[in-house]
N, C-alpha and C positions, 0 to 999 in steps of 0.2 A: 127311545126314540127312534125316529125312522127319518131317514133320508137318503138321496140319489145323489151320485159323485161323480162325476165325469173328468177325464184331461188328454191332452194328447197324451202317447203311450210310453215315447221316449222323450227326454229332454238333456242335453250336453250344454252345460256352463264350463267353457276353458277357454281362457285369453289364449289365440293363437292358433284355435282349433281352424280354423277357415286357413292355415297352411298345410294343411294335411287331410284332406276331404277324405281320402282313404281309407281312415281311422274307421270312419261313419259312415260311410255311403257304403260299402260293399252290401251290405244287408236287403239295399234295398232294387225291385225291379227295375226295368227303362235302361235302354241303353241312350234314348234321344233325350236328353234335358232338354226342356224350355222354361229358363229364368225371365222374368218379371219382374223389371226396377223400376227406377225414375230417372230421368234426365239430370237430377242434382246430383245424382248419386252417380252416375258415369261422368258427368265435369270433375267432380271432387276426388276422379282415381280411384274410386273403391270397387268398382265394377269388375274392370279388368285384372286385377290379382287375383279374383273371386275366379272369374272365368276360369284364366288361365290352372288355378290350383283343382279344379274339377274337370278340366280337359285332360287334367295327368292322370287323372284314375284311367283313362281309357275311355272314354264317354263322348258322346258328340255333345253340344251346348249351342243353342239356339238363344239370342238374347232379345227381347222386347220390353225396350225402355221409356215407352209413353206412357207410362202410366201416371194419370193425371190426381190430384187432392180431392179428397171428398167425392171419389170416383163416378163420374158420369155413367149411367145405362148404356150409351155409344159405347164409349169409351172400352165397358167389359167386353161387350159382346164384341167389339172389335179383335180384341186380345187373344178372344175364344178360336174368333175364325184363322185368326194368325197360329195360336197353338196348332188347332188342327194343319192346316196347310203343312207345318211345319212336321209333322209325324209325332208328332211330344208323347212321350212315354211316360216322363216323371217331371213334376211341375215344381221348380222352385220357387217363389217367393224372398226375395231379398231387396230391404227396405224397411219402412214405417209402416201405419195402418194403411194405407192405401193398397201399397204394393202386396202386403199379406192379404189383405182383402180380396184381391182381383185376382192372386193367387189359388184363392181358396173357389173363389167361382169357376177361373178358367180350369182345375182341377174336377171339378163337378159338370162341368157345362158341356165340356170338349169332349168327356166319356157319356154322357149322357144327356142328350138336347134336352130341352123343355125351357119354355118363353119363361124369362127371367121376372117379367113380372109378375107370373103366376105363382111363384115361390117366394113372396115378400110372407114374413112370419115367421111361424114355429111350426116345426117337421111339416111342411108342405112338401118338400124339393124330395126328388128320387134319387136312388144311387144306379150302380156305383160311380165313384170316380175313379180320376189318374191318382197313384203315390203322390205324394206331397209332402215335401221339406222347406221350413220356414226358417228363415236368415234374419231375424231382426238388429236394424242399425240403429234405432232410435231404443230407449229406456223408456217406454210410457205406453204404447197401446196394450201391451199385453196377448195382440195377435196372434201369435202365436200358439197360445195354448186355449183358443177359444171356440165355440161353434157358431160363430156370428162374423156376416160379413155386410158392412153398411156400403150402401150406394146411394145414388144421388140421383132423382126422379128426374123425369123432363120437366114436371112444376116445382123443383127445386126442395124438395122433401126428403129426406133422408131417412133411408125405409132399410133394415135391415131383415136379410136371410138367416132365420137361426135352425141348425140339426145337425147333429151330432158326424154328419157326415164330413165337415168342415174341420172336423180337427184335423191337423195333419198326423201325419205318422211319424215325422222327427222335427225336433225344433232346435237350433245351434244355435247356441246364445255365445258369441266370442266377445269381448271388450274391448280386442282393438280397432273393431269394426267401428266403434263408436268413440274413439279418441278424438277424432276431428270436428266433434258435433260444436257450433257455435253455443255460445249463451244462452241466449234466448231461446233454440231448439233443446237447448237440455233443460231449462226451466222450463219450458209449456210439457214437454214430454212426462218429466218427472213429477208435475203438478200431475197433470193425466193420469198417472199412475197410482198417486195416492187418493185423487175421487175413489178410484175405484176401487180401492183397499176400505176405504171410510165407506161407502154406498155399498159396499156388500155387506161390510160387519152391522149396517143399520138396516138392511133389508127385508121388509116387511115379510114375504111374503114365504121366501125359501132360504132363508137365514139357515145355516146349520154348524156345529160344531168344528169339522172340518175345513170350511169357509171360512169360519172366524179366524182358526188358527193362522191360517197362511195372510189372512188378511193383517190381522196383530204384525206379524213379522212383516211383510211388505210394508206397512206402513213405518214401522222403527227402520227399516234398511233404506228408504227415501229418503226420511227427516236426517237422520244421518248423515245421508252420503251426497245429499243434492246439494248441500254447501259447501262440499269438499269438491265435487267437481267444479264448480260454478268457480272455486279460486282457482282451481289445476286442472283445466281439462284433457292432460293428460295422464291422470291418476288413473294407472290402470287397477289399481283394490276396487279405488272405491265404483269408476266406471264397470267393473264386474258385480259388484254386488249393487248397482244399481239396474243390471241387468235381472237380475236376479229376484230383487222385488219388483218390475213392474211383471216379469213371470208369475211370480206369487199372487200377484193381485189380477193377473188375468185368471190363473187359476179357480180365484175367488169370485168372480165375479160372473166368469162363469157359469157356475154353480148355484150363485146368491146374488142376482141380477139387482144392476144400477138403479137409477131412480130421478127426483125431480133434476139434479145438475144437469146430466148427460139428457135429459128431456128438454129444459133451456138450451144446453148448448145446442143443438141437433141445428135449430132454424136458425143461426146464426153462422154454422157452418154452412148450411142450404141457399142462402139468401146472400150473404155478404163477406162468402168463401176465408170464414176466419177459420184458420188452422185450428183442428179439433182439440188441443190442450191450450189452447188461449182461452177458446169458447168455454170451455168447463173452467177455469180460469178465473173469467168474468163476472160468473155467474155461480162461484163458490162459496165464497164468504155470506152473501144475503141468504143462500141458500139452508145453510149449515144454519144462519141464525134463525131463520122459518122454522127450522125442522126441532130445534133445540128442545121445545116445550114436550114433544112427544118422545124425544129420544136421548133425554138428558142422563138417563143411567149409561147408557150406551158410548155416548162422548165422553161420560165420566172416566170411564176404563179406556177409551183412548186417549185421556189426557194422561193415565199412568204409564199407556205405552211410548209416549212420548215425553215424557220428566217421570220417571219411577222413584227418583228420589223426592218427590214433593209431596206434600203432606194437606189432602184437602178439608174442609172443614166438611162439606156434604157433598153429595153430587150434585147440585145448583153450583157450587163454586167451580169445583171441579169441570162439566160440562162448558159452563160460561170462559174458564181458561182455554177448554178446548176450542172453542168459536174463535175468542181473540187471536190465541196465538195462531190457528191456520190463516186468519185474516193477516196479520203480521206475516208470516210467510209469505202469502203470495203479495202482499204490498214492496216486499223488498225483492221481489223479482224482476229483471232485466226484460220486461214485456210491456206492452201498454195495459194500461190498468182503467179505462174508461169504457165504454161499449161508443161512446162519440169518438174515440180515436181509431177505431175501424168502420166508421162510417154509419151508424146508427144515429139517426134522431127521434125526434119526439115521433113523427108522425108514421114511424116505424113501429111503434110500440106495439097498436091492436094486433098487427099483422103476427110480430113475433111470439106473441102470448096464444094469439090462435092455432099458430101453427104448435107451440109445445104440447097446449092441449091436446094435440092429437097423437100423441106420442106415446098412447094408454097400454101399452105393455111395459111402457118404464113405469109411468105413473103410479102404477098398480103398488109398484113393490117400498114407494116414498113410504116412510115413518109416520107422514101428517099429510090430510089430503090437500095434496094441490089443486087450487081454483087457477078459474082465469084472471081474476081480479088480484089476487097475489101474483100470481107469474107477471103479468102486468105492471104491478110496483116492485117485483124485484128488477127486472129491466129498469122500469125509471129511477131506479136508486143508483143502476148502474152506469146512468147515462152521464 
């Protein structure tokens, strides 16, 4: 047996952790904090208490709150300049994947200037970076434990910077920050984390037993607790379990990468600005069905995670149950169910399929080879 595994060196999962950041911030260097977030969290009243708590530790805190969803190159670079102007010594990402991905790149580029366009891909970035803390406010992306930052290019492609330099020094998962998440956002991000777990477990090239264990537990936690938080968004224990599950899924796919669901989701985000979790949800069921012939045994194992008491006749029956049950779960979620509902038309399918095929760094991980015709058919099925 042989594999590599890396992750964020310290993770805190604790409801209420942000009420006393002195407990965990003390070991990190830097007097001037630069907090990166989005305007939605500011208007929701989430940012102000966090800033007050951080300032209560005796540190200076500058706030940048103009992060955009699917962060464009220009916005990332503007944030880098703002951090330099503020004399940032420690970067804090607060929010969903867009804020945390932006924070990763700011920590890197503010310390070691280099052209952003030159570091798309794996292992091309140079360090060092500034100290980095990530504080997720959704249970979905797992960005707080991944070495990846996704950026939207001027041509509306979503490209990734992948380097161990992007692992933060610390991730703080405080369920209290997620209690007010609307049901649709809760559902989208929850399905996103489940996709991370499923694709990590079935990853073709770097699947390994440690990532497998994390993926199984992540999927179990999300499957059990997503319905609970949709029924009661103030369920603190279920919210904390969701954050833990999302984080474990992030650890899994950081080491056993995602595949065709994400590859087909990226063009939806790039061209139609569909939230990432919803993009994944919209193509999940048909991609699972497409992959079943190649991932039958693995899907059967995941069926036992979702329903450990059920006895299946054989892997074929179990894997079909898994595909059907995930299809049922997605269909029950409070968000758009068809591509037409997010603006996609028949005329867009060729462009979407062609762009999906460009995401080769993910497609090589798919258990079944994805073809241009298959990608187009999957999009067409979801219109």
